[in-house]
C-alpha positions as CSV (number, residue, x, y, z in Angstrom):
1,X,-8.5,-16.6,19.6
2,X,-8.5,-18.6,22.8
3,X,-9.7,-16.5,26.0
4,X,-6.9,-15.1,28.4
5,X,-7.3,-13.7,32.0
6,X,-5.7,-10.7,33.1
7,X,-5.4,-9.2,36.3
8,X,-7.1,-5.6,36.3
9,X,-8.3,-4.0,39.6
10,X,-9.1,-7.6,40.8
11,X,-11.4,-8.2,37.8
12,X,-11.2,-10.9,35.0
13,X,-11.2,-9.6,31.2
14,X,-10.9,-12.1,28.0
15,X,-8.8,-10.8,24.9
16,X,-12.2,-9.4,23.2
17,X,-12.3,-6.7,25.8
18,X,-8.7,-5.0,24.9
19,X,-10.2,-2.9,22.5
20,X,-12.1,-0.8,25.2
21,X,-8.8,-0.9,27.4
22,X,-6.6,2.4,27.4
23,X,-3.9,1.2,29.9
24,X,-0.5,0.7,29.4
25,X,1.2,-2.7,29.9
26,X,-2.0,-5.3,29.4
27,X,0.0,-7.9,28.7
28,X,2.6,-8.1,31.3
29,X,0.7,-10.6,33.5
30,X,0.4,-13.5,30.5
31,X,2.2,-15.4,28.2
32,X,1.4,-13.1,25.2
33,X,3.6,-10.0,26.4
34,X,5.4,-8.6,23.2
35,X,8.7,-10.4,22.5
36,X,10.0,-6.7,21.6
37,X,8.6,-3.4,23.3
38,X,10.2,-1.2,20.9
39,X,9.3,-1.8,17.4
40,X,11.3,0.1,14.6
41,X,8.8,0.7,11.5
42,X,10.0,2.1,8.5
43,X,7.9,4.3,6.0
44,X,8.2,5.9,2.8
45,X,7.1,10.0,2.7
46,X,3.5,9.1,1.4
47,X,0.0,9.7,2.8
48,X,-0.3,5.8,3.3
49,X,2.0,5.8,6.1
50,X,-0.6,7.7,8.1
51,X,-1.8,4.6,10.3
52,X,1.6,3.3,11.1
53,X,2.7,7.0,11.8
54,X,-1.0,7.4,14.1
55,X,-0.5,4.6,15.8
56,X,2.7,5.9,17.2
57,X,1.4,9.7,17.6
58,X,-2.0,8.7,19.2
59,X,-0.5,6.1,21.4
60,X,-2.5,3.1,20.2
61,X,0.8,1.0,20.4
62,X,1.1,1.6,24.3
63,X,-2.4,-0.1,24.8
64,X,-0.7,-3.3,23.2
65,X,2.3,-2.8,25.2
66,X,4.7,-1.7,22.5
67,X,6.1,1.5,21.5
68,X,6.2,1.9,17.6
69,X,9.2,3.9,16.3
70,X,8.5,5.2,12.7
71,X,11.6,5.4,10.8
72,X,11.9,7.7,7.5
73,X,13.4,5.9,4.6
74,X,14.5,7.2,1.3
75,X,13.5,4.5,-1.1
76,X,11.7,1.3,-1.5
77,X,15.2,-0.4,-2.4
78,X,16.2,1.1,0.9
79,X,13.3,-0.2,2.9
80,X,13.7,-3.8,1.0
81,X,17.3,-4.0,2.2
82,X,16.6,-3.2,6.0
83,X,13.8,-5.4,6.0
84,X,15.8,-8.4,4.8
85,X,18.9,-7.7,7.4
86,X,17.0,-7.1,10.0
87,X,17.5,-3.1,10.8
88,X,13.7,-2.8,10.7
89,X,11.4,-5.2,12.2
90,X,8.5,-4.0,9.9
91,X,7.2,-1.6,7.5
92,X,4.9,0.4,5.2
93,X,5.6,-1.1,2.1
94,X,4.6,-1.9,-1.4
95,X,2.5,-5.1,-1.6
96,X,4.4,-6.3,-4.5
97,X,7.8,-5.6,-3.0
98,X,7.1,-7.9,-0.7
99,X,6.3,-10.7,-3.0
100,X,8.8,-9.9,-5.2
101,X,11.3,-10.5,-2.3
102,X,9.6,-13.8,-1.5
103,X,9.9,-14.9,-5.2
104,X,13.3,-13.7,-5.3
105,X,12.8,-11.1,-7.9
106,X,13.6,-7.7,-7.5
107,X,16.2,-8.7,-4.6
108,X,17.9,-11.7,-3.0
109,X,14.9,-14.2,-2.1
110,X,13.9,-14.2,1.7
111,X,10.7,-15.6,3.1
112,X,8.4,-12.5,3.8
113,X,5.2,-12.0,5.5
114,X,2.2,-9.7,5.0
115,X,0.9,-8.8,8.4
116,X,-2.2,-6.7,7.2
117,X,-3.4,-4.3,4.5
118,X,-2.8,-0.6,5.3
119,X,-4.9,1.1,2.6
120,X,-7.1,0.6,-0.5
121,X,-6.9,3.1,-3.3
122,X,-5.8,6.9,-3.5
123,X,-2.5,6.1,-6.0
124,X,-2.6,8.0,-9.6
125,X,-1.1,8.5,-12.7
126,X,0.7,11.6,-13.4
127,X,1.6,12.7,-17.3
128,X,3.2,15.9,-17.8
129,X,1.3,19.1,-18.7
130,X,3.3,18.9,-22.0
131,X,1.9,15.7,-22.9
132,X,-1.3,17.0,-21.6
133,X,-1.0,20.1,-24.3
134,X,-0.5,17.7,-26.8
135,X,-4.0,15.9,-26.1
136,X,-2.7,13.3,-23.6
137,X,-5.3,13.8,-20.5
138,X,-6.3,10.4,-20.4
139,X,-5.7,6.7,-21.6
140,X,-6.9,6.9,-24.9
141,X,-5.6,10.2,-25.4
142,X,-1.8,9.5,-24.6
143,X,-2.0,6.4,-26.9
144,X,-3.2,8.4,-29.7
145,X,-0.5,10.9,-29.0
146,X,1.7,8.3,-29.0
147,X,1.1,6.8,-32.2
148,X,0.9,10.3,-33.8
149,X,4.6,11.5,-32.5
150,X,7.0,8.8,-32.3
151,X,9.9,9.5,-30.1
152,X,10.9,7.7,-26.6
153,X,8.5,8.4,-23.8
154,X,9.8,8.0,-20.4
155,X,7.4,6.6,-17.8
156,X,8.4,6.0,-13.9
157,X,7.1,3.7,-11.2
158,X,8.6,3.4,-7.9
159,X,9.4,-0.2,-7.6
160,X,9.9,-2.9,-10.3
161,X,7.8,-5.3,-8.8
162,X,5.3,-2.9,-6.6
163,X,2.4,-1.5,-6.8
164,X,2.9,1.5,-8.9
165,X,4.5,-0.7,-11.6
166,X,1.8,-2.9,-11.8
167,X,-0.9,-0.2,-11.8
168,X,1.2,1.9,-14.7
169,X,1.8,-1.4,-16.7
170,X,-1.8,-2.5,-16.4
171,X,-3.2,1.0,-17.3
172,X,-0.9,1.4,-20.4
173,X,-1.8,-2.0,-21.5
174,X,-5.5,-1.4,-21.2
175,X,-4.9,1.5,-24.1
176,X,-2.8,-0.5,-26.5
177,X,0.5,0.6,-25.1
178,X,3.1,-2.2,-24.3
179,X,5.1,-1.1,-21.6
180,X,8.0,-3.0,-22.0
181,X,8.3,-2.1,-25.8
182,X,6.4,1.1,-26.7
183,X,8.0,3.0,-23.5
184,X,11.0,3.5,-21.5
185,X,10.2,2.6,-17.9
186,X,12.5,3.8,-14.9
187,X,12.4,3.4,-11.1
188,X,12.1,6.9,-8.9
189,X,11.7,6.9,-5.4
190,X,8.4,8.5,-4.4
191,X,9.5,12.0,-3.1
192,X,11.3,12.6,-6.1
193,X,8.9,12.2,-8.8
194,X,8.0,16.1,-8.7
195,X,11.2,17.1,-9.1
196,X,12.3,14.6,-11.7
197,X,8.9,15.7,-14.2
198,X,10.0,19.6,-13.3
199,X,13.5,18.9,-15.5
200,X,11.8,16.9,-17.9
201,X,13.2,13.4,-17.3
202,X,10.1,11.6,-17.5
203,X,6.7,11.9,-19.4
204,X,4.6,10.2,-17.1
205,X,4.6,8.4,-13.8
206,X,2.7,6.2,-11.1
207,X,3.1,7.0,-7.4
208,X,1.1,7.5,-4.4
209,X,-0.1,10.9,-2.8
210,X,0.5,13.6,-2.2
211,X,3.2,13.4,-5.3
212,X,0.3,13.2,-7.6
213,X,-1.4,16.4,-6.3
214,X,1.7,18.3,-5.8
215,X,2.3,17.9,-9.3
216,X,-1.0,19.8,-10.0
217,X,-0.1,22.5,-7.4
218,X,3.2,22.9,-8.8
219,X,1.8,23.3,-12.3
220,X,4.0,20.6,-14.0
221,X,1.3,17.6,-14.1
222,X,-2.0,16.5,-14.3
223,X,-4.2,13.6,-13.1
224,X,-4.7,11.2,-16.1
225,X,-6.3,8.6,-14.1
226,X,-6.5,7.4,-10.4
227,X,-5.4,3.9,-9.5
228,X,-9.2,3.3,-8.0
229,X,-10.5,4.0,-11.6
230,X,-8.0,1.1,-12.6
231,X,-9.3,-1.2,-10.0
232,X,-11.7,-0.1,-7.1
233,X,-10.5,-0.7,-3.7
234,X,-7.2,-2.2,-4.9
235,X,-4.8,-3.6,-2.2
236,X,-2.0,-0.8,-1.7
237,X,0.8,-0.9,0.9
238,X,1.0,-3.3,3.6
239,X,2.6,-4.0,7.0
240,X,5.2,-6.1,5.9
241,X,8.0,-7.9,7.4
242,X,10.3,-11.5,7.3
243,X,8.7,-14.4,8.0
244,X,11.9,-15.2,10.3
245,X,10.8,-12.1,12.4
246,X,7.5,-13.2,12.9
247,X,8.4,-16.6,14.0
248,X,10.7,-14.9,16.6
249,X,8.0,-12.0,17.5
250,X,4.4,-13.6,17.2
251,X,3.3,-11.6,20.1
252,X,4.8,-8.5,18.9
253,X,3.2,-8.8,15.5
254,X,0.1,-9.1,16.9
255,X,0.4,-6.3,18.8
256,X,1.6,-4.0,16.0
257,X,-1.1,-5.2,13.9
258,X,-4.0,-4.6,16.4
259,X,-2.4,-1.2,17.1
260,X,-2.3,-0.1,13.4
261,X,-5.8,-1.5,12.8
262,X,-7.2,0.6,15.8
263,X,-5.2,3.8,14.1
264,X,-6.5,3.3,10.7
265,X,-10.2,2.8,12.0
266,X,-9.3,6.3,14.1
267,X,-8.4,8.0,10.5
268,X,-11.3,6.9,8.6
269,X,-14.0,7.6,11.7
270,X,-14.2,11.3,11.1
271,X,-13.5,14.5,8.5
272,X,-11.9,16.1,11.8
273,X,-9.8,13.2,12.4
274,X,-8.7,13.0,8.4
275,X,-7.6,16.6,8.9
276,X,-5.8,16.3,12.0
277,X,-3.8,13.1,10.5
278,X,-3.1,15.4,7.7
279,X,-1.7,18.1,10.1
280,X,0.5,15.3,11.5
281,X,2.2,13.6,8.3
282,X,2.5,16.9,6.9
283,X,5.3,17.6,9.2
284,X,8.9,17.4,8.0
285,X,9.8,14.3,9.8
286,X,7.2,12.6,8.1
287,X,5.9,13.5,4.3
288,X,7.4,17.2,4.5
289,X,4.8,19.1,2.5
290,X,1.9,21.4,2.8
291,X,-1.1,20.0,4.7
292,X,-3.6,21.2,1.5
293,X,-1.5,19.0,-0.3
294,X,-2.4,16.0,1.6
295,X,-5.9,16.8,3.0
296,X,-7.9,17.5,-0.3
297,X,-7.9,13.8,-1.7
298,X,-7.8,12.0,1.7
299,X,-11.2,14.2,1.7
300,X,-12.1,12.9,-2.0
301,X,-11.9,16.1,-3.4
302,X,-9.8,15.3,-6.5
303,X,-8.8,18.0,-9.7
304,X,-7.0,17.0,-12.7
305,X,-4.9,19.7,-13.2
306,X,-7.1,21.0,-16.2
307,X,-10.0,22.3,-14.6
308,X,-12.0,19.3,-13.7
309,X,-12.8,18.7,-10.2
310,X,-15.0,15.7,-8.9
311,X,-15.6,14.2,-5.5
312,X,-14.5,10.5,-5.7
313,X,-16.3,8.2,-3.5
314,X,-13.5,5.7,-3.8
315,X,-10.7,7.6,-2.2
316,X,-7.5,6.4,0.0
317,X,-9.4,4.4,2.8
318,X,-7.3,3.2,5.8
319,X,-10.2,1.1,7.6
320,X,-13.4,0.4,5.5
321,X,-14.9,-1.8,8.4
322,X,-11.5,-4.0,8.1
323,X,-12.3,-4.2,4.3
324,X,-8.8,-2.3,4.0
325,X,-7.0,-4.3,6.1
326,X,-7.7,-8.1,5.7
327,X,-4.8,-9.7,3.7
328,X,-7.0,-11.6,1.2
329,X,-5.0,-14.7,-0.2
330,X,-6.2,-13.2,-3.9
331,X,-5.1,-9.8,-3.5
332,X,-1.6,-11.4,-3.3
333,X,-2.1,-13.7,-6.2
334,X,-2.8,-10.9,-8.3
335,X,0.7,-9.4,-8.1
336,X,1.8,-12.7,-8.6
337,X,-0.2,-13.2,-11.9
338,X,1.2,-9.3,-13.1
339,X,5.0,-10.5,-12.1
340,X,4.4,-13.4,-14.4
341,X,2.7,-11.6,-17.1
342,X,5.4,-9.1,-17.5
343,X,8.1,-11.8,-17.6
344,X,9.6,-11.1,-14.1
345,X,8.5,-14.2,-12.2
346,X,10.7,-17.3,-13.0
347,X,8.9,-20.5,-13.8
348,X,5.1,-21.2,-12.9
349,X,4.5,-19.6,-9.7
350,X,2.7,-21.5,-6.7
351,X,-0.1,-18.8,-6.6
352,X,-2.3,-20.4,-3.5
353,X,0.6,-22.0,-1.5
354,X,2.7,-18.7,-2.0
355,X,-0.3,-16.4,-0.7
356,X,-1.0,-18.8,1.9
357,X,2.4,-18.7,3.2
358,X,2.9,-15.0,3.0
359,X,-0.4,-13.4,4.0
360,X,-0.6,-14.3,7.9
361,X,-4.4,-14.4,8.4
362,X,-4.1,-16.5,11.5
363,X,-2.2,-13.8,12.9
364,X,-4.2,-11.2,11.1
365,X,-7.3,-12.8,13.0
366,X,-6.0,-12.9,16.5
367,X,-5.0,-9.1,16.1
368,X,-8.6,-8.1,15.0
369,X,-10.4,-10.3,17.4
370,X,-8.1,-8.0,20.1
371,X,-9.1,-4.7,18.4
372,X,-12.7,-6.0,17.6
373,X,-12.4,-5.8,13.9
374,X,-14.9,-7.6,11.8
375,X,-13.3,-10.2,9.8
376,X,-14.2,-11.1,6.1
377,X,-16.0,-14.8,5.7
378,X,-13.8,-15.8,2.9
379,X,-9.9,-15.0,2.1
380,X,-10.8,-14.5,-1.5
381,X,-12.7,-11.4,-3.4
382,X,-13.8,-11.0,-6.9
383,X,-13.0,-7.6,-8.4
384,X,-13.5,-6.0,-12.2
385,X,-10.8,-4.2,-13.2
386,X,-10.7,-1.2,-15.6
387,X,-10.5,-3.3,-18.8
388,X,-13.7,-5.5,-17.8
389,X,-11.7,-8.3,-16.8
390,X,-12.8,-10.0,-13.6
391,X,-10.3,-11.1,-11.1
392,X,-11.1,-13.7,-8.3
393,X,-8.3,-15.8,-7.8
394,X,-10.2,-18.9,-9.2
395,X,-7.5,-19.8,-12.0
396,X,-4.7,-17.6,-11.7
397,X,-2.3,-19.3,-14.3
398,X,-5.1,-18.9,-17.0
399,X,-5.7,-15.5,-15.9
400,X,-1.8,-14.5,-16.2
401,X,-1.8,-16.2,-19.5
402,X,-5.1,-14.5,-20.8
403,X,-3.8,-11.0,-21.6
404,X,-3.1,-9.9,-25.2
405,X,-0.4,-7.7,-24.2
406,X,2.2,-9.0,-22.0
407,X,6.1,-9.4,-21.9
């Protein structure tokens, strides 16, 4: 990040001082003024839209010379289409959806960009009460029930190349269930999950909060696994847009990223902030549910719907000292390995090349400097998943081919 001078009350300040600046229009005197002052950001009614919403509600956007206009969308397919055709500037969006569009799977091919991660953790796999009564209260229980009672089992995810499809498939396969052969998998928008389970349209689903806890409150489902059980501190939603939009609006992209970074840090900084966030996003214009359905799991207070309760230290994080936000190349590459594993990818992906193209680490670092957010030393990270297999991004081709259960 180069040092820039901006006149304010006769004083000269640098870009790194912006984190303490609360005045609107700080960009007006420099060449870094945002190209667009009003930025339309799509979101789906989920808890993890919170940093985008709070950046607008709390005024973090004004600090960087922009106005975020959050727009509520009905489905991930709708978000995809509006990003591609330019109706939205950017969106709270599934990591795997961005990569799917970039790869030309799950929609028309379009060069895409990940500006930052919005959160880690905080999704879950819900099974119906009927399955739970048959002994399917976790992965091994589900596998046993499916062996004993042969029928068509239906599970739902939210978008074919998205995060929830990949968590669901990975979890099922860990317990010997092939999601492509042993079950029927359907796509359902997040806010419709609970209603569809209520009428018996599916046996289980993977979705973001609050729609797992809502199933428990409504007495129709149980939490069989959290996604942090599958991969601790996994990547989840991102702030995504098209490559074209970033090329035309680099200053806006930087300002937007800095504002959302500040909002994520604000949410994670205290219990009172988390509770305030839950009150805001529970409103009809955002998630449209009761505050208690959101705030329990945001505070790490979990229950499975069968009497078990626990405090989970790996609940949804919006900041986590910047670890939740840095667009690690290895995270993007992981979704590509799973797209290859399940037969979604065409040919052999260019794992590292694609990740470097999509994940805009250059812009992220500039935004992080503005918001005074620490940046990890390496663009790669290592994690051990639920099956004991380590993912570090070093040999993605071998990793994708190593799974016993695959397409």
